N, C-alpha and C positions, 0 to 999 in steps of 0.2 A: 874440181877442176881447175887447173892453173890456167891462168888469163895469160895469152901471148899478145905481142904487139899486134900480128894478124888478126887475133880475135878482134881487137879494139877497131883496126884499121878497116875491117867489113862492116861494122856497127856504124863507123862515122860515114863510109861510104854511103851505106844504105840511107842514113839520115839526109845527106846532100842529095841523092837521087831522088827521095821523098819530097824534097823542098823544090827541087827543079820541077818535077811534075805539078807541082802546085802552082807553078809560074813564080816563085819567089828569085828576088835578085841577090838575095844573100841569105845566108843562115848563119847564127851565132850557136857555136857548141862549146858546152862547158864541160870538161872533164869528169866532174862528179856524176853529172847527169848520165854521161855514156856509160862510166862504171856501173852506176847502178842499173841500167838496163841490161846489161849483159850480165849482172850478176857479181856477188863477192864483195860488195862495197854497201855500207862501210861493213867492215869484218877485219879480223886479224889477219886474214890471208889475202888482204886485198893485194892489187899489184898496179898501184897508180902510177908508178915511173913509166910503166909499159904503155898504159893508157895514154899518157902525155907525149911519150915518144911517138905513138901513133899519131897524135894530132899534128905534132910538128913535123912528120914526114909528109903528110898530105897537104901542108901549107904551101900555096904557091908565094911567088914574090908579090902579087898584087893582094893576096888576103893580109888580114892584121891581126895581130893579137891586141885583144880588148882588153885581157888584165893576164898578168903573169904573176904568179906567186914569188916571193923571194928568192927561193932557188930554181925557180923556173918548172918545177914539176910537183902538182899538188892539185886537189879537188877543185881550185878555183879557178884555174888556166881555162881563159875563154878564148877562143880564136873565132874570127868572122871571115867564114869561107864565101867569096862571091860567085856567084853561079852565072 
């Protein structure tokens, strides 16, 4: 199954919703972990660029990029989403 930006966006939104329910004030999300939970990573058919695109698309101005790989998209991208 080919992972799309929407596939990753739904998983990120699910993680954010769960953190809100727990009463957290923020959640740090790492692209490699999101892709692993959805499936297909690591593997030759991974779609990490789409995973990172989904993460960036959900980032609000108040959120912060904790770590960005040199090219901006990779398994180590980490964004703090404030809830």
